[in-house]
C-alpha positions as CSV (number, residue, x, y, z in Angstrom):
1,M,-17.7,-17.8,7.9
2,Q,-14.2,-16.9,6.6
3,K,-12.1,-15.2,9.3
4,L,-10.7,-11.7,8.8
5,F,-7.1,-11.5,7.7
6,T,-5.4,-8.7,9.8
7,I,-2.8,-6.5,8.1
8,G,-0.1,-4.2,9.2
9,I,1.6,-1.8,6.8
10,L,5.2,-0.7,7.0
11,G,5.4,2.7,5.4
12,C,2.9,5.4,4.7
13,G,4.0,7.2,1.5
14,T,1.9,7.6,-1.6
15,I,1.4,3.8,-2.0
16,G,1.0,3.0,1.7
17,S,-1.6,5.7,2.0
18,E,-3.5,4.3,-1.0
19,V,-3.4,0.8,0.3
20,A,-4.5,1.9,3.8
21,S,-7.4,3.9,2.4
22,L,-8.6,0.9,0.3
23,L,-8.5,-1.4,3.3
24,L,-10.4,1.1,5.4
25,S,-13.1,1.5,2.7
26,N,-14.3,-2.0,3.4
27,K,-14.3,-2.8,-0.3
28,L,-12.3,-5.9,0.6
29,P,-14.2,-7.0,3.8
30,E,-12.0,-10.1,4.3
31,L,-8.9,-7.9,4.9
32,K,-8.7,-5.8,8.0
33,L,-6.2,-3.0,8.7
34,K,-4.7,-2.9,12.2
35,K,-1.7,-0.6,12.1
36,V,0.3,1.6,9.7
37,L,4.0,2.5,10.5
38,I,4.8,6.1,10.0
39,K,7.9,8.3,10.6
40,D,6.3,11.6,11.5
41,K,3.4,11.5,13.9
42,N,2.9,15.3,13.5
43,K,2.2,15.1,9.8
44,K,-1.4,15.4,8.8
45,R,-2.8,12.3,7.1
46,A,-6.2,11.1,5.8
47,I,-5.8,7.9,7.9
48,P,-7.4,8.0,11.3
49,S,-4.8,8.4,14.1
50,E,-5.8,5.2,15.9
51,Y,-4.3,3.2,13.0
52,L,-1.0,5.0,13.1
53,T,2.2,4.2,15.0
54,D,5.8,5.1,14.9
55,N,6.8,1.9,16.8
56,P,7.5,-1.0,14.3
57,N,7.0,-3.5,17.1
58,D,3.4,-2.5,17.3
59,I,3.2,-4.4,14.0
60,L,6.0,-6.9,14.1
61,E,5.1,-8.3,17.6
62,D,1.3,-8.0,17.4
63,P,0.0,-11.6,17.5
64,E,-3.2,-10.5,15.8
65,I,-1.5,-9.3,12.7
66,D,-1.4,-12.1,10.0
67,L,0.4,-10.3,7.2
68,I,2.8,-7.4,6.7
69,I,2.7,-5.2,3.6
70,E,6.1,-3.6,3.4
71,L,6.2,-0.3,1.5
72,M,9.2,1.5,3.0
73,G,11.1,1.6,-0.3
74,I,14.5,1.5,1.3
75,E,16.9,-1.4,2.1
76,Q,17.3,-0.6,5.8
77,P,15.6,-0.8,8.3
78,A,13.1,-2.5,6.0
79,L,15.2,-5.7,5.8
80,E,15.5,-5.8,9.6
81,Y,11.8,-5.3,10.1
82,I,10.6,-7.9,7.6
83,L,13.0,-10.6,8.8
84,K,11.7,-10.1,12.3
85,G,8.1,-10.2,11.0
86,L,8.8,-13.5,9.1
87,Q,10.4,-15.0,12.2
88,N,7.2,-14.0,14.1
89,K,5.2,-16.1,11.6
90,K,3.8,-13.2,9.6
91,H,3.3,-13.4,5.9
92,L,4.9,-10.8,3.7
93,V,3.7,-8.8,0.7
94,T,6.2,-6.3,-0.6
95,A,6.8,-3.8,-3.4
96,N,10.5,-3.3,-2.4
97,K,12.5,-4.3,-5.5
98,E,15.9,-3.4,-4.0
99,L,15.2,-5.5,-1.0
100,I,14.1,-8.6,-3.0
101,A,16.9,-8.2,-5.6
102,K,19.7,-8.0,-3.0
103,H,18.3,-10.2,-0.2
104,G,15.7,-12.5,-1.8
105,L,17.5,-15.7,-1.0
106,K,17.7,-14.9,2.7
107,I,14.1,-13.6,2.8
108,F,12.7,-16.8,1.2
109,E,14.8,-19.1,3.3
110,I,13.5,-17.5,6.5
111,A,9.9,-17.5,5.2
112,S,10.2,-21.2,4.3
113,Q,11.7,-22.1,7.7
114,N,8.7,-20.3,9.4
115,K,6.1,-21.7,7.0
116,V,4.9,-18.3,5.9
117,Q,4.4,-16.9,2.4
118,V,6.3,-14.1,0.6
119,R,4.5,-12.4,-2.3
120,L,6.2,-9.8,-4.5
121,D,4.1,-9.1,-7.6
122,A,4.3,-5.4,-6.9
123,T,8.1,-5.3,-7.2
124,V,8.1,-5.3,-11.0
125,G,5.7,-3.9,-13.4
126,G,3.2,-2.2,-11.1
127,G,-0.1,-3.5,-12.2
128,I,1.3,-6.0,-14.6
129,P,1.0,-9.5,-13.1
130,I,4.4,-10.7,-14.4
131,I,5.8,-12.2,-11.1
132,N,2.8,-14.5,-10.6
133,T,2.7,-15.3,-14.3
134,L,6.3,-16.6,-14.1
135,L,5.8,-18.5,-10.8
136,D,2.5,-20.1,-11.6
137,S,1.1,-19.8,-15.2
138,L,4.5,-20.5,-16.9
139,K,6.1,-23.0,-14.5
140,A,5.8,-25.8,-17.1
141,N,8.0,-23.8,-19.5
142,R,11.8,-23.6,-19.9
143,I,12.1,-19.8,-20.1
144,S,14.8,-18.8,-22.5
145,S,14.5,-15.0,-22.2
146,V,12.8,-12.2,-20.3
147,V,13.0,-8.7,-21.9
148,G,11.3,-5.6,-20.6
149,I,10.6,-1.9,-20.6
150,L,10.8,-1.9,-16.8
151,N,11.0,1.8,-15.9
152,G,8.1,4.2,-16.8
153,T,10.2,7.3,-16.1
154,T,12.8,6.6,-18.6
155,N,10.2,5.4,-21.1
156,Y,8.4,8.7,-20.7
157,I,11.7,10.6,-21.2
158,L,12.6,8.6,-24.3
159,T,9.1,9.1,-25.7
160,K,9.5,12.9,-25.4
161,M,12.9,12.7,-27.0
162,K,11.5,10.8,-29.9
163,K,9.3,13.8,-30.5
164,G,12.3,16.1,-30.6
165,Q,13.0,17.2,-27.0
166,D,16.5,17.1,-25.6
167,F,17.3,14.9,-22.6
168,A,17.4,17.8,-20.1
169,S,14.0,19.2,-21.2
170,A,12.4,15.7,-21.2
171,L,13.7,15.0,-17.8
172,K,12.4,18.3,-16.4
173,K,9.0,17.5,-17.9
174,A,9.0,14.1,-16.1
175,Q,10.0,15.7,-12.8
176,D,7.3,18.4,-13.2
177,K,4.7,15.6,-13.7
178,G,6.0,13.7,-10.7
179,Y,7.3,10.7,-12.8
180,A,10.9,11.4,-11.9
181,E,12.5,12.2,-8.5
182,P,14.5,15.4,-7.9
183,D,17.5,13.1,-8.0
184,P,16.7,10.9,-11.0
185,T,19.8,8.7,-10.8
186,N,18.0,5.4,-10.1
187,D,15.8,5.9,-13.1
188,V,18.0,7.4,-15.8
189,D,21.1,5.4,-14.9
190,G,19.2,2.1,-15.1
191,I,19.5,1.1,-11.4
192,D,15.8,0.7,-10.9
193,A,15.6,-1.5,-14.0
194,K,18.7,-3.5,-12.9
195,Y,16.9,-4.6,-9.7
196,K,13.8,-5.5,-11.6
197,I,15.6,-7.6,-14.3
198,S,17.5,-9.3,-11.5
199,I,14.3,-10.4,-9.9
200,L,12.7,-11.5,-13.2
201,A,15.7,-13.5,-14.3
202,S,16.0,-15.2,-10.9
203,L,12.4,-16.3,-11.0
204,A,12.4,-17.2,-14.7
205,F,15.6,-19.3,-14.5
206,R,15.0,-20.6,-11.0
207,T,18.4,-19.5,-9.9
208,Y,19.3,-16.4,-7.8
209,I,21.0,-13.7,-9.9
210,S,22.4,-10.8,-7.9
211,P,21.9,-7.3,-9.3
212,E,25.7,-7.0,-9.1
213,K,25.9,-9.4,-12.1
214,V,23.8,-7.1,-14.3
215,Q,25.7,-5.0,-16.8
216,C,24.0,-1.6,-16.5
217,C,24.0,1.5,-18.7
218,G,21.4,4.3,-18.6
219,I,20.0,6.8,-21.1
220,R,22.2,9.9,-20.5
221,S,24.2,9.3,-23.7
222,I,21.0,9.3,-25.9
223,S,20.2,12.5,-27.8
224,A,17.3,13.6,-29.9
225,A,19.6,13.2,-32.9
226,D,19.8,9.5,-32.2
227,F,16.1,9.3,-32.5
228,S,16.2,11.1,-35.8
229,F,18.9,8.8,-37.1
230,A,17.1,5.7,-35.7
231,K,13.9,6.7,-37.4
232,E,15.7,7.0,-40.8
233,L,16.8,3.4,-40.2
234,D,13.3,2.3,-39.1
235,F,14.1,1.9,-35.4
236,S,13.0,3.3,-32.1
237,I,15.1,3.5,-28.9
238,K,14.0,2.0,-25.6
239,L,15.8,1.2,-22.3
240,L,15.5,-2.6,-21.9
241,G,16.3,-5.1,-19.2
242,I,17.4,-8.2,-21.0
243,A,18.0,-11.7,-19.5
244,H,18.8,-14.6,-21.8
245,R,19.5,-18.2,-21.0
246,F,21.4,-20.1,-23.7
247,E,21.2,-23.8,-24.6
248,D,24.4,-24.4,-22.6
249,N,22.7,-22.7,-19.6
250,K,25.1,-19.7,-19.7
251,I,23.3,-16.5,-18.7
252,A,23.5,-13.0,-20.3
253,I,21.8,-10.2,-18.3
254,S,22.0,-6.5,-18.8
255,V,20.2,-3.1,-18.8
256,H,20.9,-0.8,-21.6
257,P,19.2,1.4,-24.3
258,C,18.6,-0.5,-27.5
259,L,17.5,0.2,-31.0
260,I,14.3,-1.8,-31.7
261,P,12.8,-2.3,-35.2
262,L,9.6,-0.3,-35.5
263,S,7.9,-3.5,-36.6
264,Q,8.4,-4.9,-33.1
265,P,5.6,-4.5,-30.5
266,L,8.0,-3.2,-27.8
267,A,8.9,-0.3,-30.1
268,Q,5.4,1.0,-29.8
269,I,5.2,1.1,-26.0
270,D,5.3,4.8,-25.2
271,G,4.8,7.1,-22.2
272,V,4.9,5.7,-18.7
273,L,3.8,2.2,-19.8
274,N,5.8,-0.9,-19.0
275,A,6.0,-4.0,-21.2
276,I,7.6,-7.4,-20.5
277,Q,8.2,-10.1,-23.1
278,V,8.8,-13.7,-22.1
279,R,9.9,-16.5,-24.4
280,G,9.5,-20.1,-23.4
281,N,9.6,-23.5,-25.1
282,L,5.8,-24.0,-24.7
283,I,4.4,-20.5,-24.6
284,Q,6.7,-19.4,-27.5
285,E,6.3,-15.6,-26.9
286,L,4.1,-13.7,-24.4
287,L,3.9,-9.9,-24.1
288,L,2.4,-8.2,-21.0
289,V,1.7,-4.4,-21.2
290,G,0.4,-2.1,-18.6
291,P,1.0,0.7,-16.1
292,G,4.3,0.2,-14.4
293,A,3.9,2.4,-11.4
294,G,1.4,4.7,-9.6
295,P,-0.7,4.2,-6.4
296,K,-3.7,2.4,-8.0
297,P,-1.8,-0.2,-10.2
298,T,0.7,-0.9,-7.4
299,S,-2.2,-1.3,-4.9
300,S,-3.9,-3.7,-7.2
301,A,-0.8,-5.9,-7.2
302,L,-0.3,-5.6,-3.4
303,L,-3.9,-6.3,-2.4
304,G,-4.1,-9.1,-5.0
305,D,-1.1,-10.7,-3.3
306,A,-2.7,-10.2,0.2
307,L,-5.9,-12.0,-1.0
308,A,-3.8,-14.8,-2.5
309,V,-2.0,-15.3,0.8
310,M,-5.2,-15.3,2.8
311,R,-6.8,-17.9,0.5
312,Q,-3.7,-20.2,0.8
313,E,-2.9,-19.5,4.4
314,T,-2.2,-23.2,5.1
315,L,0.5,-23.3,2.4
316,Y,4.0,-21.9,2.7
317,N,6.6,-20.9,0.1
318,L,8.8,-23.3,-1.6
319,M,12.0,-21.6,-2.6
320,P,11.2,-19.9,-6.0
321,Y,14.9,-20.1,-6.8
322,E,18.2,-21.3,-5.3
323,A,21.8,-20.4,-5.2
324,K,23.7,-22.2,-8.0
325,P,27.0,-21.7,-9.7
326,L,26.4,-19.7,-12.9
327,V,28.4,-19.0,-16.0
328,F,27.7,-15.5,-17.4
329,S,28.2,-14.7,-21.1
330,Q,28.4,-11.2,-22.6
331,D,29.6,-12.4,-26.0
332,G,26.3,-12.8,-27.8
333,E,25.8,-11.5,-31.4
334,S,24.0,-8.4,-32.3
335,R,23.8,-5.6,-34.8
336,F,25.2,-2.3,-33.4
337,Y,24.4,1.4,-33.9
338,L,27.3,3.8,-33.5
339,R,27.3,7.6,-33.6
340,L,30.6,9.5,-33.4
341,T,32.0,13.0,-34.0
342,V,35.0,13.1,-36.3
343,K,37.1,15.8,-38.0
344,D,35.5,16.7,-41.3
345,Q,38.4,15.7,-43.5
346,I,39.4,13.3,-46.2
347,G,40.3,9.7,-45.2
348,V,38.2,9.4,-42.0
349,I,35.8,6.8,-43.4
350,R,38.7,5.0,-45.2
351,D,40.6,4.6,-41.9
352,L,37.5,3.7,-40.0
353,G,36.7,1.0,-42.6
354,G,40.2,-0.4,-42.1
355,I,39.6,-1.0,-38.4
356,L,36.3,-2.6,-39.1
357,A,37.8,-4.8,-41.8
358,Q,40.6,-5.8,-39.5
359,N,38.0,-7.0,-36.9
360,E,35.8,-8.6,-39.6
361,I,32.9,-6.3,-39.0
362,S,30.7,-5.4,-42.0
363,L,28.4,-2.4,-42.2
364,E,24.8,-2.4,-43.1
365,S,24.7,1.3,-43.5
366,I,26.9,4.4,-42.9
367,A,26.1,8.1,-43.3
368,Q,28.0,11.3,-42.7
369,K,26.1,14.3,-41.3
370,T,28.0,17.6,-41.6
371,H,27.3,20.0,-38.7
372,Q,25.1,23.0,-39.6
373,E,26.2,26.6,-39.7
374,E,24.5,27.6,-36.4
375,K,26.8,25.3,-34.5
376,P,29.4,26.9,-32.2
377,L,32.7,28.0,-33.8
378,E,34.7,25.3,-32.1
379,E,32.4,22.6,-33.7
380,I,32.9,23.9,-37.3
381,G,35.0,21.4,-39.2
382,E,33.4,18.5,-37.4
383,A,31.0,15.9,-38.8
384,T,28.8,13.2,-37.4
385,L,29.2,9.6,-38.6
386,V,26.2,7.2,-38.0
387,M,26.6,3.6,-38.8
388,L,24.8,0.3,-38.4
389,T,26.7,-3.0,-38.4
390,H,25.7,-6.4,-39.4
391,Q,25.6,-9.1,-36.8
392,V,28.9,-9.2,-34.8
393,K,30.0,-10.7,-31.5
394,E,29.9,-8.1,-28.7
395,N,33.5,-8.7,-27.6
396,T,34.6,-8.1,-31.2
397,F,32.6,-4.9,-31.5
398,Q,33.9,-3.6,-28.2
399,K,37.5,-4.3,-29.3
400,A,36.9,-2.3,-32.6
401,L,35.2,0.5,-30.6
402,Q,38.3,0.9,-28.5
403,Q,40.5,1.1,-31.6
404,I,38.1,3.6,-33.2
405,S,38.3,5.8,-30.0
406,E,42.1,6.0,-30.4
407,M,41.9,7.3,-34.0
408,A,43.4,10.8,-34.3
409,Q,40.4,11.9,-36.5
410,V,37.8,10.8,-34.0
411,K,36.9,13.5,-31.5
412,R,34.4,11.5,-29.4
413,I,32.2,8.4,-29.5
414,D,28.8,9.9,-28.8
415,C,26.5,6.9,-28.6
416,S,26.8,3.1,-29.1
417,L,23.7,0.9,-28.9
418,K,22.8,-2.7,-29.5
419,V,19.9,-3.6,-31.8
420,F,17.3,-5.8,-30.0
421,E,15.6,-8.2,-32.4
C-alpha cells in the first residue's frame, strides 16, 4: 500500500484555500493535509481550525510533513521559509513567480544539496503545463524562442480596448471583475510578465536569466485609437513576453506590447486566456493555450506537481539551469508601428521622411488623421500620423525616433510598437 504524502501549505489566500479544500475533500487520497499557515487566526475560514496555524515552524520543523506548497505570493518571508523547509528535507511546490525569478538559482542549489525536489509549474500560465513541458517533453530540443501572452489581466484589458473602450474604462472593468488588483501596477506595467518570461527563458535556454535583464514596457501608452489603426493594417495588439536565442547564443529578452498579424494564432487569444508559443529545432512550433490564473487552474498545476513529487520521491532535482556568462542583444530586426501627434501644417511629412531616409528606414504605410471638431480647442490644428516601417534594426529605429521627437513640428510621440511575426 502506497504511503500517504503529508503536506503543509504556506499561505491561505484564494489559491491556498482552494488547495486546502481539495486536499480535505479526499479526492486525492494519497495526499494528506497536515497544516495551513495563516496570518490572522480571528478571520473566519472554511478550513477546520485544527488545520490552521500562525506559526511557520509548525510546518517547517514538523518531521511528518513531506512537502510544502508555498502560496504566500510575496518575496519575504516566503524565501526564508522555503529555504528552511528545503534544508529540513521537505520537497517544495510553489506558485511564487517573483521568488523563482529572483532566487531560483539559490533555491535549486539548496534543494539539490538536500536531495529534495522543487516543482514550479504553477508559476507561469496557471493551468497551462508549460514548465513541465519545457523541462521534460521538450528536453531533446534546442529551444530558439519562447513567446507568450503571460498576463490574463492585461489581455482582458486589451481585449476590451479592441472593442472600443479606453484604457481607464477597461481597467476599471477588470478591477470590478476581480481580474486586476486595486493597484494594478504589476500587471499593466508588465512586471508580472517580466518574472514569468525570466523563468521560461531560464528553463528553455538552461541558463539563469535574472528578471533585471528583461527590458520591460507595459500597456499604458496603448489607446483604443491604436486598435482602430492596427485593424486597418490587419493587426491586433497584445502584451508579449519574448525570449529569443540566436545562432551565436546571444539572448534577446523583453516584455512589451506588440502588433501581431491577425493571421497569427496569438492574435486570436482574447479575454483572460494565456498562450505560450515555443519554437525548437525538433518540435518546430508548439502553442499551448489555457486559463492563466484562477483558483481551479492554479490548483490543478499545484496538485499535479505534488503528485509528481510523491511518485518520484526517491529522485531529487538536477539543476534545471546554471549561472553562465550571457551576451544580450537588443538589436534584432522588426517592423515598427508609430503613432505621433504633429502640428497640422505643410512640410511635416517631408521633414519626417528626411529623418527616416537619413537612417535608411523605409515605410510600408503612412496615414494622416486630422483631429475631429469635437476635440478640445487646444488640440485644433493637430493631426495624428500613423506609420508602419519595413524591417529595420531596433537600434536604428530608436535613433530615428529620438530625432523625430526633437522635430519642432512633433508635439508628442504617442505610441511605438514592434511587430511580432
